[in-house]
DSSP file (Angstrom, degrees, kcal/mol; ACC not computed):
  #  RESIDUE AA STRUCTURE BP1 BP2  ACC     N-H-->O    O-->H-N    N-H-->O    O-->H-N    TCO  KAPPA ALPHA  PHI   PSI    X-CA   Y-CA   Z-CA
    1    1 A M              0   0    0      0, 0.0     2,-0.5     0, 0.0     0, 0.0   0.000 360.0 360.0 360.0 136.3  -64.1  111.0   13.8
    2    2 A Y        +     0   0    0      2,-0.0     2,-0.4     0, 0.0     0, 0.0  -0.780 360.0 178.9 -96.3 128.3  -64.4  113.2   10.8
    3    3 A R        -     0   0    0     -2,-0.5     2,-0.2    31,-0.0     0, 0.0  -0.990  22.4-129.0-131.2 131.9  -62.7  116.5   10.9
    4    4 A S        -     0   0    0     -2,-0.4    30,-1.5    85,-0.0     2,-0.3  -0.491  23.5-164.7 -74.3 145.0  -62.6  119.2    8.1
    5    5 A L  E     -A   33   0A   0     28,-0.2     2,-0.5    -2,-0.2    26,-0.0  -0.963  20.7-130.3-131.3 150.7  -59.4  120.7    7.1
    6    6 A I  E     -A   32   0A   0     26,-3.5    26,-2.9    -2,-0.3     2,-0.4  -0.873  28.8-156.7 -92.6 128.0  -58.5  123.8    5.1
    7    7 A G  E     -A   31   0A   0     -2,-0.5    70,-1.2    24,-0.2     2,-0.5  -0.928   7.6-162.4-110.4 130.9  -56.0  122.8    2.3
    8    8 A I  E     -AB  30  76A   0     22,-2.7    21,-3.5    -2,-0.4    22,-1.3  -0.960  18.9-171.5-108.3 128.3  -53.6  125.3    0.8
    9    9 A Y  E     -A   28   0A   0     66,-0.8     2,-0.5    -2,-0.5    66,-0.4  -0.863  23.1-139.0-122.1 145.5  -52.1  124.1   -2.6
   10   10 A L  E     +A   27   0A   0     17,-3.9    17,-2.6    -2,-0.3     2,-0.4  -0.923  25.9 174.6 -97.9 126.9  -49.5  125.1   -5.0
   11   11 A I  E     -A   26   0A   0     -2,-0.5     2,-0.6    15,-0.2    15,-0.1  -0.996  34.7-119.2-136.6 133.5  -50.4  124.8   -8.7
   12   12 A N    >   -     0   0    0     13,-0.5     3,-1.4    -2,-0.4    -2,-0.0  -0.551  17.1-155.8 -72.0 115.9  -48.2  126.0  -11.4
   13   13 A A  T 3  S+     0   0    0     -2,-0.6    -1,-0.2     1,-0.3     7,-0.1   0.602  86.9  70.1 -61.6 -18.9  -50.2  128.7  -13.5
   14   14 A A  T 3  S+     0   0    0      2,-0.0    -1,-0.3     6,-0.0     2,-0.2   0.582  79.8  98.3 -79.9  -6.8  -48.0  128.1  -16.5
   15   15 A F  S <  S-     0   0    0     -3,-1.4    -4,-0.0     1,-0.1     2,-0.0  -0.518  81.9-109.3 -78.8 150.9  -49.6  124.7  -17.1
   16   16 A S     >  -     0   0    0     -2,-0.2     4,-3.1     1,-0.1     5,-0.3  -0.248  40.9 -94.2 -72.8 162.8  -52.4  124.2  -19.5
   17   17 A F  H  > S+     0   0    0      1,-0.2     4,-1.6     2,-0.2    -1,-0.1   0.897 125.2  48.2 -46.7 -51.4  -55.9  123.5  -18.1
   18   18 A K  H  4 S+     0   0    0      1,-0.2     4,-0.5     2,-0.2    -1,-0.2   0.902 113.9  48.0 -64.1 -40.6  -55.5  119.7  -18.4
   19   19 A E  H >4 S+     0   0    0      1,-0.2     3,-1.0     2,-0.2     6,-0.3   0.898 107.7  52.4 -66.9 -37.6  -52.1  119.7  -16.7
   20   20 A R  H 3< S+     0   0    0     -4,-3.1    -1,-0.2     1,-0.2    -2,-0.2   0.838 108.1  53.7 -67.7 -26.4  -53.1  121.9  -13.8
   21   21 A N  T 3< S+     0   0    0     -4,-1.6     2,-0.3    -5,-0.3    -1,-0.2   0.574  83.1 108.9 -86.1  -4.3  -56.1  119.5  -13.1
   22   22 A R  S X  S-     0   0    0     -3,-1.0     3,-1.3    -4,-0.5     4,-0.3  -0.551  73.7-134.0 -66.5 131.9  -53.7  116.5  -12.9
   23   23 A R  G >  S+     0   0    0     -2,-0.3     3,-1.6     1,-0.3    -1,-0.1   0.852 104.2  61.2 -56.2 -41.0  -53.5  115.3   -9.4
   24   24 A V  G 3  S+     0   0    0      1,-0.3    -1,-0.3     3,-0.1    -4,-0.1   0.799 102.1  53.8 -56.9 -31.9  -49.6  115.0   -9.8
   25   25 A N  G <  S+     0   0    0     -3,-1.3     2,-0.7    -6,-0.3   -13,-0.5   0.349  88.6  90.1 -94.4   2.9  -49.4  118.7  -10.5
   26   26 A V  E <   -A   11   0A   0     -3,-1.6   -15,-0.2    -4,-0.3    -5,-0.0  -0.885  60.0-168.7 -99.5 114.9  -51.3  119.7   -7.3
   27   27 A F  E     -A   10   0A   0    -17,-2.6   -17,-3.9    -2,-0.7     2,-0.2  -0.904  14.6-139.7-108.6 119.0  -48.8  120.3   -4.4
   28   28 A P  E     -A    9   0A   0      0, 0.0   -19,-0.3     0, 0.0     3,-0.1  -0.526  19.1-179.5 -71.0 138.9  -50.2  120.6   -0.8
   29   29 A I  E     -     0   0A   0    -21,-3.5     2,-0.3     1,-0.4   -20,-0.2   0.815  63.4 -21.7 -96.0 -52.6  -48.4  123.3    1.2
   30   30 A T  E     -A    8   0A   0    -22,-1.3   -22,-2.7     2,-0.0    -1,-0.4  -0.983  50.1-140.2-155.4 160.0  -50.2  123.0    4.4
   31   31 A L  E     -A    7   0A   0     -2,-0.3   -24,-0.2   -24,-0.2   -26,-0.0  -0.968  22.4-177.6-120.8 143.7  -53.4  121.8    6.1
   32   32 A G  E     -A    6   0A   0    -26,-2.9   -26,-3.5    -2,-0.4     6,-0.0  -0.958  38.5 -83.2-139.7 161.9  -55.2  123.6    8.8
   33   33 A P  E >   -A    5   0A   0      0, 0.0     3,-1.5     0, 0.0   -28,-0.2  -0.350  38.8-126.7 -65.6 142.7  -58.2  123.1   11.0
   34   34 A Y  T 3  S+     0   0    0    -30,-1.5   -29,-0.1     1,-0.3     4,-0.1   0.746 106.1  61.0 -63.0 -33.4  -61.4  124.2    9.1
   35   35 A G  T 3  S+     0   0    0    -31,-0.3    -1,-0.3     2,-0.1     3,-0.1   0.642  86.2  96.4 -56.7 -27.4  -62.4  126.4   12.1
   36   36 A S  S <  S-     0   0    0     -3,-1.5     2,-0.5     1,-0.1    -4,-0.1  -0.138  86.4 -98.5 -74.9 166.8  -59.3  128.5   11.9
   37   37 A N    >>  -     0   0    0      1,-0.1     4,-1.8     2,-0.0     3,-1.1  -0.732  23.1-140.7 -82.1 123.9  -59.1  131.9   10.1
   38   38 A L  H 3> S+     0   0    0     -2,-0.5     4,-2.9     1,-0.3     5,-0.2   0.915 103.9  61.9 -53.2 -42.7  -57.5  131.5    6.5
   39   39 A S  H 3> S+     0   0    0      1,-0.3     4,-1.9     2,-0.2    -1,-0.3   0.832 102.7  50.2 -61.9 -29.8  -55.6  134.8    7.2
   40   40 A N  H <> S+     0   0    0     -3,-1.1     4,-1.6     2,-0.2    -1,-0.3   0.900 110.4  50.0 -68.4 -36.1  -53.8  133.0   10.2
   41   41 A V  H  X S+     0   0    0     -4,-1.8     4,-2.1     1,-0.2     3,-0.2   0.964 112.5  46.2 -61.3 -49.3  -53.0  130.1    8.0
   42   42 A I  H  X S+     0   0    0     -4,-2.9     4,-2.0     1,-0.2    -1,-0.2   0.866 107.2  58.0 -63.0 -35.2  -51.6  132.5    5.4
   43   43 A K  H  < S+     0   0    0     -4,-1.9    -1,-0.2    -5,-0.2    -2,-0.2   0.855 107.1  49.9 -71.2 -29.1  -49.6  134.5    8.1
   44   44 A V  H  < S+     0   0    0     -4,-1.6     4,-0.4    -3,-0.2    -1,-0.2   0.971 117.7  35.8 -67.4 -52.1  -47.8  131.3    9.0
   45   45 A I  H >X S+     0   0    0     -4,-2.1     4,-2.5     1,-0.2     3,-0.7   0.689  94.3  93.1 -79.3 -12.2  -46.7  130.2    5.5
   46   46 A G  H 3X S+     0   0    0     -4,-2.0     4,-2.4     1,-0.2    -1,-0.2   0.834  83.0  52.4 -45.8 -43.6  -46.1  133.9    4.3
   47   47 A P  H 3> S+     0   0    0      0, 0.0     4,-2.5     0, 0.0    -1,-0.2   0.873 109.0  49.3 -64.7 -35.4  -42.5  133.9    5.2
   48   48 A L  H <> S+     0   0    0     -3,-0.7     4,-2.3    -4,-0.4    -2,-0.2   0.962 114.7  44.8 -53.5 -59.9  -41.9  130.7    3.2
   49   49 A M  H  X S+     0   0    0     -4,-2.5     4,-1.9     1,-0.2    -1,-0.2   0.828 109.8  55.5 -65.2 -31.6  -43.8  132.1    0.2
   50   50 A H  H  X S+     0   0    0     -4,-2.4     4,-1.2    -5,-0.3    -1,-0.2   0.934 108.5  48.7 -64.0 -45.5  -41.9  135.5    0.5
   51   51 A Q  H  < S+     0   0    0     -4,-2.5     3,-0.4     1,-0.2     4,-0.2   0.898 111.4  48.1 -64.8 -34.7  -38.7  133.6    0.3
   52   52 A L  H >< S+     0   0    0     -4,-2.3    17,-1.6     1,-0.2     3,-1.1   0.819 107.2  59.2 -64.1 -33.2  -39.7  131.6   -2.7
   53   53 A D  H 3< S+     0   0    0     -4,-1.9    -1,-0.2     1,-0.3    -2,-0.2   0.778 107.5  44.4 -66.1 -27.3  -40.9  134.9   -4.3
   54   54 A G  T 3< S-     0   0    0     -4,-1.2    -1,-0.3    -3,-0.4    -2,-0.2   0.421 123.5-101.9 -91.0  -5.7  -37.5  136.4   -4.2
   55   55 A A    <   -     0   0    0     -3,-1.1     2,-0.4    -4,-0.2    13,-0.3   0.528  41.1-161.9  74.4 136.9  -35.8  133.2   -5.4
   56   56 A T  E     -C   67   0B   0     11,-2.5    11,-3.1    -4,-0.2     2,-0.5  -0.981  21.1-116.4-144.8 148.9  -34.0  130.8   -3.1
   57   57 A E  E     -C   66   0B   0     -2,-0.4     2,-0.3     9,-0.2     9,-0.3  -0.851  35.8-178.5 -92.1 122.6  -31.5  128.2   -3.5
   58   58 A L  E     -C   65   0B   0      7,-2.9     7,-2.4    -2,-0.5     2,-0.8  -0.898  29.9-121.9-125.6 146.3  -32.7  124.8   -2.6
   59   59 A M  E     +C   64   0B   0     -2,-0.3     2,-0.5     5,-0.2     5,-0.2  -0.771  37.0 173.5 -93.0 112.0  -30.9  121.4   -2.6
   60   60 A I  E >  S-C   63   0B   0      3,-3.1     3,-2.6    -2,-0.8    -2,-0.0  -0.975  70.7 -11.5-118.4 131.5  -32.9  119.0   -4.9
   61   61 A N  T 3  S-     0   0    0     -2,-0.5    -1,-0.2     1,-0.3     3,-0.1   0.863 128.2 -57.4  48.0  44.5  -31.5  115.6   -5.7
   62   62 A G  T 3  S+     0   0    0      1,-0.2     2,-0.4    -3,-0.1    -1,-0.3   0.587 117.4 108.8  64.0  14.4  -28.2  116.6   -4.2
   63   63 A E  E <  S-C   60   0B   0     -3,-2.6    -3,-3.1    -5,-0.1     2,-0.4  -0.965  73.1-119.1-119.7 136.7  -27.9  119.6   -6.6
   64   64 A K  E     -C   59   0B   0     -2,-0.4     2,-0.4    -5,-0.2    -5,-0.2  -0.638  39.4-177.8 -65.9 124.9  -28.2  123.3   -5.7
   65   65 A T  E     -C   58   0B   0     -7,-2.4    -7,-2.9    -2,-0.4     2,-0.4  -0.998  26.9-130.2-133.2 135.5  -31.0  124.7   -7.7
   66   66 A M  E     -C   57   0B   0     -2,-0.4     2,-0.4    -9,-0.3    -9,-0.2  -0.723  29.4-168.5 -82.0 131.2  -32.3  128.3   -7.8
   67   67 A V  E     +C   56   0B   0    -11,-3.1   -11,-2.5    -2,-0.4     2,-0.4  -0.965  13.1 178.1-127.2 130.5  -36.1  128.2   -7.3
   68   68 A C        +     0   0    0     -2,-0.4     2,-0.4   -13,-0.3   -15,-0.2  -0.944   7.2 165.9-133.4 112.6  -38.4  131.2   -7.9
   69   69 A A        -     0   0    0    -17,-1.6     2,-0.1    -2,-0.4   -15,-0.1  -0.842  15.9-164.7-136.6  96.0  -42.2  130.7   -7.3
   70   70 A F        -     0   0    0     -2,-0.4     2,-0.6   -17,-0.1   -20,-0.1  -0.420  22.0-117.7 -78.2 155.0  -44.1  133.8   -7.1
   71   71 A T        +     0   0    0      1,-0.2     3,-0.1   -22,-0.1    -1,-0.1  -0.824  29.9 175.0 -97.2 123.6  -47.7  133.8   -5.8
   72   72 A I  S    S-     0   0    0     -2,-0.6     2,-0.3     1,-0.4    -1,-0.2   0.836  71.3 -16.7 -86.6 -45.1  -50.4  134.8   -8.2
   73   73 A A        -     0   0    0      2,-0.0     2,-0.6     0, 0.0    -1,-0.4  -0.990  59.3-120.0-160.2 153.5  -53.2  134.0   -5.8
   74   74 A Y        +     0   0    0     -2,-0.3     2,-0.3    -3,-0.1   -64,-0.1  -0.889  36.2 172.1-100.1 127.5  -54.1  132.1   -2.7
   75   75 A I        +     0   0    0     -2,-0.6   -66,-0.8   -66,-0.4     2,-0.3  -0.947   2.3 159.0-128.8 152.4  -56.7  129.5   -3.1
   76   76 A G  B     +B    8   0A   0     -2,-0.3   -68,-0.2   -68,-0.2   -70,-0.0  -0.965  48.9  18.0-172.3 151.6  -57.9  126.9   -0.8
   77   77 A D  S    S+     0   0    0    -70,-1.2   -69,-0.1    -2,-0.3    -1,-0.1   0.875  72.0 157.2  55.3  46.2  -60.6  124.5    0.3
   78   78 A M     >  -     0   0    0    -71,-0.2     4,-2.5     1,-0.1     3,-0.4  -0.813  48.6-127.4-103.7 140.5  -62.3  124.6   -3.1
   79   79 A P  H  > S+     0   0    0      0, 0.0     4,-2.2     0, 0.0     5,-0.1   0.814 109.5  53.4 -63.6 -26.8  -64.6  121.6   -4.2
   80   80 A Q  H  > S+     0   0    0      2,-0.2     4,-2.1     1,-0.2     5,-0.1   0.889 109.8  46.3 -66.5 -41.9  -62.8  121.2   -7.4
   81   81 A Q  H  > S+     0   0    0     -3,-0.4     4,-2.2     2,-0.2     6,-0.2   0.863 110.9  54.3 -66.9 -38.2  -59.4  120.9   -5.6
   82   82 A N  H  X>S+     0   0    0     -4,-2.5     5,-3.0     1,-0.2     4,-0.5   0.967 111.6  45.4 -59.0 -50.4  -60.9  118.5   -3.1
   83   83 A E  H ><5S+     0   0    0     -4,-2.2     3,-1.1     1,-0.2    -2,-0.2   0.912 111.6  50.7 -56.2 -43.9  -62.1  116.3   -6.1
   84   84 A N  H 3<5S+     0   0    0     -4,-2.1    -1,-0.2     1,-0.3    -2,-0.2   0.882 117.0  41.2 -68.0 -37.9  -58.8  116.5   -7.8
   85   85 A A  H 3<5S-     0   0    0     -4,-2.2    -1,-0.3    -5,-0.1    -2,-0.2   0.351 111.2-116.6 -83.2  -0.1  -57.0  115.4   -4.6
   86   86 A S  T <<5 +     0   0    0     -3,-1.1    -3,-0.2    -4,-0.5     2,-0.2   0.864  66.2 145.4  55.3  40.7  -59.5  112.8   -3.6
   87   87 A F      < -     0   0    0     -5,-3.0     2,-0.3    -6,-0.2    -1,-0.2  -0.615  56.7-105.5 -96.3 164.3  -60.4  114.7   -0.5
   88   88 A L              0   0    0     -2,-0.2    -1,-0.0     1,-0.1    -3,-0.0  -0.690 360.0 360.0 -84.9 145.8  -63.9  114.7    1.0
   89   89 A S              0   0    0     -2,-0.3    -1,-0.1   -85,-0.1    -7,-0.0   0.424 360.0 360.0-101.1 360.0  -65.7  118.1    0.3
């Protein structure tokens, strides 16, 4: 059975156009059912994004690393993203 999903992705805005469009630089944050309200999906991931916005310490490869990733815009379920990530649109 085929079911549609809403995808929320993290894409680094500092990359050039070519780098932003590489599949390796598109990070899926979450998937939600297509029939759900996007604001409900954002409400669920909001606390995580708020924590990253203010900088948080993460353990990466056994090293403590300070990470700060502020949100410029929320984008999701866009045909170009689906094509870049090899998802059906």
